[in-house]
C-alpha positions, 0 to 999 in steps of 0.5 A: 748253544755258542752263547755258551761257549762265549761265556765259558770263554770269557770265565776262564780269559777271567781266571787267567787275568786274574792268575796272572795277576797273583803272578805279578803280586806274588812275584813284587813280593817276591822281590821286597822279600829279597831286598830286606833279604839282602840289606839285612846283612844274612846270610846263608851260613848266618841261617845253617847256622841258627838254625841248627842252635834254634829251630834243631833243640826242640824237642817236638821237633826232632822228634817229628823228623826223625819220625819222618825219616823214618817212615821214608826208610822203612817205605823205601825199605818195603817197597824194595823188593815187590816190581814196581818201579816206583 
């Protein structure tokens, strides 16, 4: 029984080490992307303008956004009268 517990413990430690490595790699990539973004002269206002002129002119995207908003509103209205808190 103790031998099995040791094996399970080692597997958990191995998974934890891999998770830690993944977290470090993700942080390094985030820092790299942030540095590229800051050095490019980009700003939040430019991103908003690009989004408004590019993405929101696409009819498929606009339709999907409208459908999502309508579905959320329908769900909110239909659950309003019930006794559910959530």
